[in-house]
Structure formats: C-alpha cells, structure tokens
MDTraj code that builds the backbone (N, CA, C; nanometers):
import mdtraj as md
import numpy as np

residues = "UNK UNK UNK UNK UNK UNK UNK UNK UNK UNK UNK UNK UNK UNK UNK UNK UNK UNK UNK UNK UNK UNK UNK UNK UNK UNK UNK UNK UNK UNK UNK UNK UNK UNK UNK UNK UNK UNK UNK UNK UNK UNK UNK UNK UNK UNK UNK UNK UNK UNK UNK UNK UNK UNK UNK UNK UNK UNK UNK UNK UNK UNK UNK UNK UNK UNK UNK UNK UNK UNK UNK UNK UNK UNK UNK UNK UNK UNK UNK UNK UNK UNK UNK UNK UNK UNK UNK UNK UNK UNK UNK UNK UNK UNK UNK UNK UNK UNK UNK UNK UNK UNK UNK UNK UNK UNK UNK UNK UNK UNK UNK UNK UNK UNK UNK UNK UNK UNK UNK UNK UNK UNK UNK UNK UNK UNK UNK UNK UNK UNK UNK UNK UNK UNK UNK UNK UNK UNK UNK UNK UNK UNK UNK UNK UNK UNK UNK UNK UNK UNK UNK UNK UNK UNK UNK UNK UNK UNK UNK UNK UNK UNK UNK UNK UNK UNK UNK UNK UNK UNK UNK UNK UNK UNK".split()
xyz = np.array([
    [0.1056, -0.1214, 0.0062],
    [-0.0099, -0.0213, -0.0070],
    [0.1056, 0.1059, 0.0452],
    [0.0466, 0.1795, -0.0610],
    [0.1092, 0.3619, -0.0604],
    [0.1126, 0.4506, 0.0394],
    [0.2248, 0.5182, 0.0834],
    [0.1839, 0.5859, 0.1942],
    [0.0471, 0.6747, 0.1596],
    [-0.0278, 0.7272, 0.2880],
    [-0.1222, 0.8054, 0.2714],
    [-0.1305, 0.9111, 0.3537],
    [-0.1716, 1.0523, 0.3260],
    [-0.1871, 1.1979, 0.4451],
    [-0.3000, 1.1577, 0.4947],
    [-0.3117, 1.2579, 0.6232],
    [-0.4372, 1.2945, 0.6881],
    [-0.5452, 1.3386, 0.5590],
    [-0.5126, 1.4409, 0.4569],
    [-0.5938, 1.4820, 0.4265],
    [-0.6981, 1.3918, 0.3285],
    [-0.5965, 1.2305, 0.3020],
    [-0.6684, 1.1603, 0.1912],
    [-0.7259, 1.0562, 0.2387],
    [-0.7292, 1.0035, 0.3929],
    [-0.7768, 0.9486, 0.4860],
    [-0.9491, 1.0445, 0.5070],
    [-0.9083, 1.1737, 0.5185],
    [-1.0357, 1.1794, 0.5524],
    [-1.1192, 1.1898, 0.4165],
    [-1.0604, 1.2437, 0.3332],
    [-1.1162, 1.2529, 0.1894],
    [-1.1830, 1.0997, 0.1482],
    [-1.1365, 0.9842, 0.1632],
    [-1.1426, 0.9013, 0.1351],
    [-1.2507, 0.8134, 0.1143],
    [-1.3172, 0.8514, 0.2711],
    [-1.4285, 0.7780, 0.3371],
    [-1.6010, 0.8329, 0.2488],
    [-1.6223, 0.7111, 0.1970],
    [-1.7513, 0.7079, 0.1451],
    [-1.9344, 0.7551, 0.1931],
    [-1.8673, 0.7031, 0.2913],
    [-2.0022, 0.6685, 0.3879],
    [-2.0365, 0.7332, 0.5431],
    [-1.9297, 0.8242, 0.4598],
    [-1.9526, 0.9450, 0.5995],
    [-1.9649, 1.0850, 0.5894],
    [-2.0799, 1.1534, 0.6757],
    [-2.0794, 1.2736, 0.6813],
    [-1.9345, 1.3616, 0.6820],
    [-1.9794, 1.4938, 0.6520],
    [-1.8208, 1.5838, 0.6568],
    [-1.8361, 1.6193, 0.8654],
    [-1.9243, 1.6045, 0.8707],
    [-1.9142, 1.5741, 1.0210],
    [-1.8332, 1.4471, 1.1299],
    [-1.8745, 1.3404, 1.0606],
    [-1.7946, 1.2229, 1.0537],
    [-1.6416, 1.2280, 1.0267],
    [-1.6144, 1.3199, 0.9397],
    [-1.5407, 1.3221, 0.8620],
    [-1.4116, 1.4148, 0.9503],
    [-1.4608, 1.4954, 0.9883],
    [-1.3920, 1.6221, 1.0515],
    [-1.3816, 1.5505, 1.2274],
    [-1.5010, 1.4703, 1.2866],
    [-1.4742, 1.4224, 1.4241],
    [-1.3779, 1.2725, 1.3635],
    [-1.3421, 1.2977, 1.3007],
    [-1.2152, 1.1136, 1.2937],
    [-1.1242, 1.1190, 1.3051],
    [-1.0658, 1.0539, 1.4658],
    [-0.8919, 1.1238, 1.4898],
    [-0.8632, 0.9525, 1.4220],
    [-0.7256, 1.0321, 1.3500],
    [-0.6314, 0.9657, 1.2423],
    [-0.5009, 0.8747, 1.3198],
    [-0.5011, 0.7867, 1.2172],
    [-0.3914, 0.7155, 1.3355],
    [-0.2494, 0.7947, 1.3246],
    [-0.1428, 0.7361, 1.4082],
    [0.0461, 0.8381, 1.4340],
    [0.0117, 0.7723, 1.2726],
    [0.0352, 0.8630, 1.1224],
    [0.1037, 0.7610, 0.9886],
    [0.2773, 0.8457, 0.9814],
    [0.3083, 0.9417, 1.1041],
    [0.4283, 0.9996, 1.0767],
    [0.5236, 0.8680, 1.1903],
    [0.4499, 0.7835, 1.2166],
    [0.5067, 0.6655, 1.2740],
    [0.5479, 0.5983, 1.2103],
    [0.5018, 0.5389, 1.0833],
    [0.4809, 0.4546, 1.0089],
    [0.5804, 0.4577, 0.9098],
    [0.6940, 0.3585, 0.9117],
    [0.7706, 0.3157, 0.7918],
    [0.7369, 0.2810, 0.6724],
    [0.8368, 0.2570, 0.5612],
    [0.8251, 0.2522, 0.4686],
    [0.7660, 0.1123, 0.4520],
    [0.8401, -0.0108, 0.5415],
    [0.8070, -0.0943, 0.5468],
    [0.6399, -0.1406, 0.5807],
    [0.6345, -0.0894, 0.6997],
    [0.4754, -0.1016, 0.7508],
    [0.3734, -0.0382, 0.6298],
    [0.3859, 0.0353, 0.5538],
    [0.2979, 0.0460, 0.4269],
    [0.3316, -0.0076, 0.3090],
    [0.4470, -0.1091, 0.3194],
    [0.4894, -0.2407, 0.2330],
    [0.3540, -0.3060, 0.2419],
    [0.3908, -0.3818, 0.3950],
    [0.3276, -0.4608, 0.4519],
    [0.1274, -0.4893, 0.4212],
    [0.1167, -0.3531, 0.4229],
    [-0.0365, -0.3533, 0.4630],
    [-0.1446, -0.3671, 0.3050],
    [-0.2451, -0.4065, 0.3622],
    [-0.3213, -0.4377, 0.2131],
    [-0.4440, -0.3758, 0.2351],
    [-0.4976, -0.2894, 0.3244],
    [-0.5626, -0.1950, 0.4117],
    [-0.4786, -0.1545, 0.5262],
    [-0.5054, -0.0250, 0.5792],
    [-0.5311, 0.0516, 0.6756],
    [-0.6162, 0.0600, 0.7611],
    [-0.6565, 0.0078, 0.8736],
    [-0.7537, -0.0118, 0.9450],
    [-0.7482, 0.0649, 1.0986],
    [-0.8311, 0.0781, 1.1613],
    [-0.7613, 0.1486, 1.3015],
    [-0.9270, 0.1881, 1.3713],
    [-0.9106, 0.1531, 1.5181],
    [-1.0188, 0.1997, 1.6027],
    [-1.0140, 0.4031, 1.6463],
    [-1.0948, 0.4114, 1.6393],
    [-1.1187, 0.5712, 1.7088],
    [-1.0857, 0.6060, 1.8320],
    [-0.9898, 0.6319, 1.8567],
    [-1.0025, 0.6627, 2.0636],
    [-1.0943, 0.6702, 2.1260],
    [-1.1474, 0.8162, 2.0731],
    [-1.2599, 0.9085, 2.0743],
    [-1.4219, 0.7737, 2.1191],
    [-1.4562, 0.7032, 2.0685],
    [-1.5174, 0.6583, 2.0585],
    [-1.4952, 0.4969, 2.0017],
    [-1.4959, 0.4136, 2.0753],
    [-1.4343, 0.2372, 2.0396],
    [-1.5255, 0.1734, 1.9574],
    [-1.6410, 0.2484, 1.9761],
    [-1.7176, 0.1510, 1.8525],
    [-1.6791, 0.2023, 1.6975],
    [-1.6413, 0.2765, 1.6970],
    [-1.6043, 0.3050, 1.5815],
    [-1.4593, 0.3007, 1.5458],
    [-1.4674, 0.2836, 1.4188],
    [-1.3539, 0.2131, 1.3143],
    [-1.3607, 0.2675, 1.1765],
    [-1.2449, 0.2848, 1.0982],
    [-1.1782, 0.3540, 0.9819],
    [-1.1081, 0.1755, 0.8350],
    [-1.1227, 0.2036, 0.7758],
    [-1.0682, 0.0898, 0.6646],
    [-1.0638, 0.2132, 0.5763],
    [-0.9432, 0.1677, 0.5034],
    [-0.8997, 0.2847, 0.3910],
    [-0.7996, 0.1688, 0.3089],
    [-0.8255, 0.1688, 0.1754],
    [-0.7197, 0.0716, 0.0813],
    [-0.7664, 0.1331, -0.0430],
    [-0.6423, 0.1312, -0.1106],
    [-0.6396, 0.1823, -0.2581],
    [-0.6907, 0.0588, -0.3142],
    [-0.7754, 0.0752, -0.4306],
    [-0.8617, -0.0136, -0.5025],
    [-0.7635, -0.0567, -0.5955],
    [-0.7400, 0.0055, -0.6471],
    [-0.6503, 0.0121, -0.7786],
    [-0.4814, 0.0243, -0.7663],
    [-0.4207, -0.0641, -0.8308],
    [-0.2246, -0.0742, -0.7868],
    [-0.1671, 0.0787, -0.8619],
    [-0.2584, 0.0818, -0.9157],
    [-0.1655, 0.2321, -0.9882],
    [-0.1026, 0.3280, -0.8659],
    [-0.0089, 0.3575, -0.9211],
    [0.0274, 0.4686, -0.8351],
    [-0.0502, 0.5640, -0.7688],
    [-0.1124, 0.6416, -0.8942],
    [-0.2388, 0.7174, -0.8640],
    [-0.3589, 0.7498, -0.8209],
    [-0.3858, 0.6116, -0.7834],
    [-0.4652, 0.5544, -0.7462],
    [-0.5479, 0.6250, -0.6011],
    [-0.6768, 0.6620, -0.6045],
    [-0.7525, 0.6791, -0.4985],
    [-0.7569, 0.6294, -0.3751],
    [-0.7997, 0.6312, -0.2819],
    [-0.7882, 0.5460, -0.1595],
    [-0.9671, 0.5488, -0.1699],
    [-1.0075, 0.4806, -0.0973],
    [-1.1156, 0.4563, -0.0522],
    [-1.1514, 0.3939, 0.0892],
    [-1.1916, 0.4524, 0.1841],
    [-1.2469, 0.4232, 0.3557],
    [-1.4223, 0.4068, 0.3216],
    [-1.4071, 0.3515, 0.4729],
    [-1.5344, 0.3304, 0.5183],
    [-1.5545, 0.3515, 0.6311],
    [-1.6273, 0.4057, 0.7234],
    [-1.7028, 0.4301, 0.8246],
    [-1.7198, 0.2966, 0.8911],
    [-1.6840, 0.2229, 0.9878],
    [-1.7536, 0.1332, 1.0408],
    [-1.7989, 0.1011, 1.1890],
    [-1.8654, 0.0657, 1.2328],
    [-1.9144, 0.1082, 1.3775],
    [-1.9269, -0.0637, 1.4194],
    [-1.8826, -0.1447, 1.5231],
    [-1.8625, -0.2727, 1.5945],
    [-1.9744, -0.2565, 1.6788],
    [-2.0041, -0.3649, 1.6677],
    [-2.0985, -0.4367, 1.7760],
    [-2.0721, -0.4713, 1.9646],
    [-2.1614, -0.3975, 2.0129],
    [-2.0553, -0.4416, 2.1586],
    [-2.0585, -0.5937, 2.2031],
    [-1.9445, -0.6520, 2.2496],
    [-1.9538, -0.7697, 2.3213],
    [-2.0471, -0.7713, 2.3906],
    [-2.1103, -0.8861, 2.4295],
    [-2.1410, -0.9174, 2.5745],
    [-2.1143, -1.0736, 2.5526],
    [-2.1340, -1.1317, 2.6765],
    [-2.0746, -1.2125, 2.6810],
    [-1.9726, -1.2984, 2.6766],
    [-1.9083, -1.4405, 2.6788],
    [-1.7925, -1.4891, 2.6185],
    [-1.7554, -1.4636, 2.5109],
    [-1.6087, -1.4449, 2.4830],
    [-1.5672, -1.4593, 2.3673],
    [-1.5848, -1.5634, 2.2682],
    [-1.6357, -1.5933, 2.1481],
    [-1.6065, -1.7133, 2.0377],
    [-1.5087, -1.7024, 1.9563],
    [-1.4622, -1.8235, 1.8806],
    [-1.3709, -1.8260, 1.7828],
    [-1.4736, -1.8185, 1.6877],
    [-1.4028, -1.7235, 1.6014],
    [-1.4799, -1.7088, 1.4504],
    [-1.3559, -1.7091, 1.3713],
    [-1.4271, -1.6891, 1.2206],
    [-1.3228, -1.6773, 1.1299],
    [-1.3417, -1.5286, 1.0548],
    [-1.2309, -1.4764, 1.0642],
    [-1.2374, -1.3568, 0.9887],
    [-1.2890, -1.3688, 0.8458],
    [-1.3892, -1.2979, 0.7729],
    [-1.4282, -1.2923, 0.6292],
    [-1.2795, -1.2752, 0.4903],
    [-1.2275, -1.1340, 0.5676],
    [-1.1473, -1.1011, 0.5074],
    [-0.9754, -1.2082, 0.4799],
    [-0.9106, -1.2236, 0.5542],
    [-0.8124, -1.2505, 0.6137],
    [-0.8141, -1.4265, 0.6418],
    [-0.9100, -1.4772, 0.6581],
    [-0.9694, -1.6631, 0.6680],
    [-0.8665, -1.7239, 0.7573],
    [-0.8295, -1.6487, 0.8117],
    [-0.7215, -1.7099, 0.9302],
    [-0.7711, -1.8159, 1.0100],
    [-0.7121, -1.9190, 0.9844],
    [-0.7084, -2.0309, 1.1193],
    [-0.6906, -2.0446, 1.2070],
    [-0.6368, -1.9426, 1.2361],
    [-0.4921, -1.9501, 1.3846],
    [-0.5803, -1.8242, 1.4757],
    [-0.6255, -1.7108, 1.4169],
    [-0.6191, -1.5990, 1.5191],
    [-0.7880, -1.6168, 1.4781],
    [-0.8479, -1.6726, 1.5623],
    [-0.9751, -1.6676, 1.5524],
    [-1.0774, -1.6331, 1.6968],
    [-0.9863, -1.5564, 1.7929],
    [-1.0643, -1.5051, 1.9408],
    [-1.1092, -1.3792, 1.9571],
    [-1.0429, -1.2878, 1.8316],
    [-1.1039, -1.1597, 1.8495],
    [-1.1012, -1.1385, 1.6778],
    [-1.2087, -1.1959, 1.6549],
    [-1.2883, -1.1788, 1.5483],
    [-1.4121, -1.1000, 1.5386],
    [-1.4783, -0.9678, 1.4965],
    [-1.5714, -0.9278, 1.5214],
    [-1.6560, -0.8619, 1.4365],
    [-1.7992, -0.8384, 1.4999],
    [-1.9069, -0.7963, 1.3559],
    [-1.8852, -0.6979, 1.3602],
    [-1.8419, -0.6054, 1.2147],
    [-1.8614, -0.4826, 1.2076],
    [-1.9679, -0.4473, 1.1021],
    [-2.0191, -0.3519, 1.0804],
    [-2.1653, -0.2664, 1.0203],
    [-2.0960, -0.1244, 0.9058],
    [-2.1412, -0.1258, 0.8482],
    [-2.0878, -0.0197, 0.7557],
    [-2.2286, 0.0478, 0.6951],
    [-2.2567, 0.1995, 0.7186],
    [-2.3769, 0.2129, 0.6349],
    [-2.3127, 0.2478, 0.4754],
    [-2.4076, 0.1984, 0.3901],
    [-2.4075, 0.2175, 0.2535],
    [-2.3677, 0.3394, 0.1966],
    [-2.2768, 0.3531, 0.1113],
    [-2.2897, 0.5037, 0.0708],
    [-2.3970, 0.5692, 0.0061],
    [-2.3467, 0.7165, -0.0335],
    [-2.4388, 0.7562, -0.1217],
    [-2.6395, 0.7725, -0.0342],
    [-2.7443, 0.7426, -0.0981],
    [-2.8733, 0.7594, -0.0534],
    [-2.9182, 0.6581, -0.0058],
    [-2.8826, 0.5046, -0.0198],
    [-2.9328, 0.4263, 0.0160],
    [-2.8515, 0.3993, 0.1662],
    [-2.7018, 0.4579, 0.2346],
    [-2.6808, 0.4567, 0.3451],
    [-2.7357, 0.5607, 0.4381],
    [-2.8077, 0.6848, 0.3270],
    [-2.9449, 0.8111, 0.4191],
    [-3.0242, 0.7439, 0.4824],
    [-3.0328, 0.6179, 0.3909],
    [-3.2233, 0.5471, 0.4212],
    [-3.1664, 0.4548, 0.5256],
    [-3.0576, 0.4631, 0.5719],
    [-2.9870, 0.3329, 0.6524],
    [-2.9682, 0.1922, 0.6359],
    [-2.9803, 0.1914, 0.5092],
    [-2.9000, 0.0583, 0.3961],
    [-2.7517, 0.0031, 0.4844],
    [-2.7577, -0.0841, 0.5407],
    [-2.5990, -0.1371, 0.6397],
    [-2.5557, -0.2340, 0.5549],
    [-2.4419, -0.2480, 0.5865],
    [-2.4010, -0.4123, 0.5331],
    [-2.2530, -0.4477, 0.6576],
    [-2.2940, -0.5787, 0.6938],
    [-2.1762, -0.5809, 0.8142],
    [-2.0971, -0.7144, 0.7664],
    [-2.0044, -0.7593, 0.8622],
    [-1.9584, -0.8881, 0.7987],
    [-1.8303, -0.8748, 0.9570],
    [-1.7863, -1.0070, 0.9419],
    [-1.7285, -1.0361, 1.0472],
    [-1.5485, -0.9724, 1.0134],
    [-1.4645, -0.9710, 1.0834],
    [-1.3538, -0.8515, 1.0638],
    [-1.2400, -0.8729, 1.1804],
    [-1.1069, -0.9146, 1.1628],
    [-1.0112, -0.9175, 1.2776],
    [-1.0796, -0.7633, 1.3682],
    [-1.0736, -0.8252, 1.5049],
    [-1.1248, -0.6635, 1.5891],
    [-0.9679, -0.5687, 1.5500],
    [-0.8814, -0.5936, 1.5670],
    [-0.7638, -0.5361, 1.5684],
    [-0.6990, -0.5199, 1.3837],
    [-0.7842, -0.5136, 1.3577],
    [-0.7069, -0.5425, 1.2009],
    [-0.5485, -0.5589, 1.1314],
    [-0.5852, -0.6998, 1.2121],
    [-0.4068, -0.7620, 1.1569],
    [-0.4539, -0.8857, 1.0692],
    [-0.5145, -0.8252, 1.0037],
    [-0.5032, -0.9076, 0.8802],
    [-0.3839, -0.9071, 0.7822],
    [-0.3415, -0.8447, 0.7368],
    [-0.2467, -0.8346, 0.6946],
    [-0.0839, -0.8789, 0.7295],
    [-0.1110, -0.8866, 0.8480],
    [0.0118, -0.9557, 0.9191],
    [-0.0659, -1.0977, 0.9351],
    [-0.1995, -1.0973, 0.9316],
    [-0.2018, -1.3014, 0.9176],
    [-0.2152, -1.3821, 0.8066],
    [-0.2244, -1.2743, 0.6940],
    [-0.2527, -1.3379, 0.5234],
    [-0.0932, -1.3762, 0.5428],
    [0.0545, -1.3069, 0.5981],
    [0.1330, -1.3245, 0.6164],
    [0.2375, -1.4050, 0.6548],
    [0.1480, -1.4465, 0.7677],
    [0.2105, -1.5831, 0.8603],
    [0.2371, -1.6840, 0.8122],
    [0.3853, -1.7423, 0.8466],
    [0.4403, -1.8407, 0.7923],
    [0.3131, -1.9812, 0.7772],
    [0.2972, -2.0713, 0.6766],
    [0.2280, -2.1374, 0.7187],
    [0.2471, -2.2686, 0.8067],
    [0.1260, -2.3437, 0.8532],
    [0.1809, -2.4615, 0.9529],
    [0.2104, -2.5623, 0.8653],
    [0.2906, -2.6678, 0.9126],
    [0.3221, -2.7809, 0.7999],
    [0.1429, -2.8451, 0.7855],
    [0.0891, -2.8795, 0.8876],
    [-0.0598, -2.8961, 0.7900],
    [-0.1255, -2.8036, 0.7043],
    [-0.1076, -2.6884, 0.6818],
    [-0.1628, -2.6160, 0.6072],
    [-0.0602, -2.6208, 0.4649],
    [0.0397, -2.6159, 0.4744],
    [0.0859, -2.6386, 0.3550],
    [0.1464, -2.7636, 0.3284],
    [0.1089, -2.8867, 0.3688],
    [0.1087, -3.0067, 0.3310],
    [0.2686, -3.1027, 0.3242],
    [0.3565, -3.0314, 0.2858],
    [0.5035, -3.0490, 0.3666],
    [0.5855, -2.9452, 0.3657],
    [0.7223, -2.9490, 0.3885],
    [0.8172, -2.8810, 0.4571],
    [0.8948, -2.7972, 0.3291],
    [0.8345, -2.6960, 0.2568],
    [0.8994, -2.6384, 0.1647],
    [0.8707, -2.5151, 0.1385],
    [0.9380, -2.4663, 0.1185],
    [0.9365, -2.3086, 0.1559],
    [0.8535, -2.2430, 0.0383],
    [0.9355, -2.3455, -0.0829],
    [0.8208, -2.2659, -0.1660],
    [0.6531, -2.2637, -0.2296],
    [0.6336, -2.3746, -0.1450],
    [0.4947, -2.4220, -0.1253],
    [0.4259, -2.2890, -0.0424],
    [0.4784, -2.2747, 0.0532],
    [0.4628, -2.1944, 0.1772],
    [0.4721, -2.0540, 0.1477],
    [0.5276, -2.0224, 0.0305],
    [0.5582, -1.8986, -0.0109],
    [0.4407, -1.8483, -0.1005],
    [0.4081, -1.9771, -0.1861],
    [0.2924, -1.9679, -0.2812],
    [0.1404, -1.9238, -0.1640],
    [0.1421, -2.0056, -0.0977],
    [0.0679, -2.0322, 0.0351],
    [0.0103, -1.8900, 0.0641],
    [0.1272, -1.8186, 0.1463],
    [0.0887, -1.6695, 0.1558],
    [0.0778, -1.5692, 0.0048],
    [0.1061, -1.5905, -0.0789],
    [0.0570, -1.5025, -0.2037],
    [-0.0259, -1.5170, -0.2540],
    [-0.0790, -1.6719, -0.2192],
    [-0.2185, -1.6972, -0.1864],
    [-0.3591, -1.6115, -0.1350],
    [-0.2974, -1.6381, 0.0074],
    [-0.3679, -1.5634, 0.1268],
    [-0.3877, -1.4196, 0.0953],
    [-0.2436, -1.3534, 0.0343],
    [-0.2586, -1.1800, -0.0053],
    [-0.3189, -1.1412, -0.1010],
    [-0.3288, -1.2417, -0.2000],
    [-0.4687, -1.2406, -0.2819],
    [-0.5740, -1.1906, -0.2212],
    [-0.6682, -1.3312, -0.1976],
    [-0.7916, -1.3652, -0.1384],
    [-0.7913, -1.2112, -0.0243],
    [-0.7035, -1.2047, 0.0457],
    [-0.7472, -1.0686, 0.1352],
    [-0.7764, -0.9375, 0.0704],
    [-0.7161, -0.9386, 0.0140],
    [-0.7298, -0.7937, -0.0684],
    [-0.8230, -0.8103, -0.1865],
    [-0.8430, -0.9485, -0.2631],
    [-0.9853, -0.9396, -0.3025],
    [-1.0820, -0.9138, -0.2496],
    [-1.1472, -1.0000, -0.0927],
    [-1.2454, -0.9869, -0.0198],
    [-1.2290, -0.8499, 0.0241],
    [-1.1774, -0.7632, 0.0468],
    [-1.1843, -0.6448, 0.0822],
    [-1.2465, -0.5422, -0.0074],
    [-1.1501, -0.5311, -0.1216],
    [-1.1957, -0.4898, -0.2087],
    [-1.3568, -0.4825, -0.2317],
    [-1.3862, -0.6252, -0.2521],
    [-1.5633, -0.6537, -0.2402],
    [-1.6282, -0.5928, -0.1500],
    [-1.5670, -0.6151, -0.0341],
    [-1.6608, -0.4955, 0.1313],
    [-1.6505, -0.3568, 0.0607],
    [-1.5371, -0.3148, 0.0374],
    [-1.5431, -0.1748, 0.0042],
    [-1.6288, -0.1329, -0.1546],
    [-1.6139, -0.1946, -0.2358],
    [-1.7342, -0.1995, -0.3485],
    [-1.8454, -0.1977, -0.3030],
    [-1.9196, -0.3163, -0.2060],
    [-2.0323, -0.3181, -0.1678],
    [-2.1226, -0.1841, -0.0880],
    [-1.9866, -0.1622, -0.0349],
    [-2.0184, -0.0385, 0.0539],
    [-2.0671, 0.0923, -0.0229],
    [-1.9686, 0.0950, -0.1382],
    [-1.9871, 0.2091, -0.2144],
    [-2.0789, 0.1809, -0.3421],
    [-2.1336, 0.0554, -0.3015],
    [-2.2586, 0.0434, -0.4098],
    [-2.3880, 0.1018, -0.3680],
    [-2.4339, 0.2264, -0.4631],
    [-2.5335, 0.2827, -0.4121],
    [-2.6913, 0.2184, -0.4871],
    [-2.6770, 0.0788, -0.5321],
    [-2.7998, -0.0137, -0.5811],
    [-2.8536, -0.0899, -0.4518],
])
top = md.Topology()
chain = top.add_chain()
for i, resn in enumerate(residues, 1):
    res = top.add_residue(resn, chain, resSeq=i)
    for name in ("N", "CA", "C"):
        top.add_atom(name, md.element.get_by_symbol(name[0]), res)
traj = md.Trajectory(xyz[None], top)
C-alpha cells in the first residue's frame, strides 16, 4: 500500500458525513515506516474517542495515482464470552479469538436511508499480518518453502480481493 496523508484518509470515506470526517481521529501516520506501508493491504484503526467506531482505507487500484477508498465502520458491542470465529477478509484459521462483527452504512442515498452491510473482521485489523503468517506444516502439506510462499501469496491476494469486494459493496448505491 502506498503511504497516505491525513487529508487523503478524511477524503476517502465514502459513507461518512462531513462532520463524521472532521471528528475522525487519524492514526499516527508519522510513525509508520515505508516497510509498514509495504506490509499493509489496507489501513484499519479504531477511533480512540469512540471505541465502537473504526475505519478501513484501501487503495482499490494498484496504480501509483489511485485514489484510496475508506469506510466508517461500527463495531457491535461485545456481550458474553468471546467465541471463536473466522475473519471474512483474511480467513485465518489460527487467529480466531478477536474476530468481531463490523457494520458499515452504504454510501449515497442508500446509506442515508439506513441500509447497512456487515462482516466479521479481525478486531485489531491484523489481517495483513495474518495473511503473511508462515503456514503451518498442516496447511502446507510438506516442509517446502516454495509451497509455503505460494500459500502466503494466495492468502494475500484473497485478502485484497475480499476487502475490495466489501468496500465496493459499501460504495454501491443500488
């Protein structure tokens, strides 16, 4: 992912009002290195002032001048014991304890009427790290680095595809 500015993050939100964009708490972008950005498929963070609000921003096109698309998410309140679930984006089978339901208003008139879409996502937005996790022997089938690298490559591509699909669905006004 290419490094983004605060202005780009605010402008990218397709399902937020002007006041929601202004209230958005942006993560510390200055502390992120080039390596951090290279290992991200999307940037996701929680709003420190509003714990149930979160944001996800992704560049949908791989072109250097592609505009980022972001969505405002609302996390559901957790009640009762945590249950294991699989993230719909990274589909990681190891990290299943911090998966949470997030809901996003659709963009445009549909969102203003209250239409939403939801999905299960890693609560701390660690999908990029999960996709790049070294596959276990059970996942790889044999102890072969080429096979493991191919699995990681498939995971990363799948993560990008599923995340893009969700963001496209939020943007869709139909």
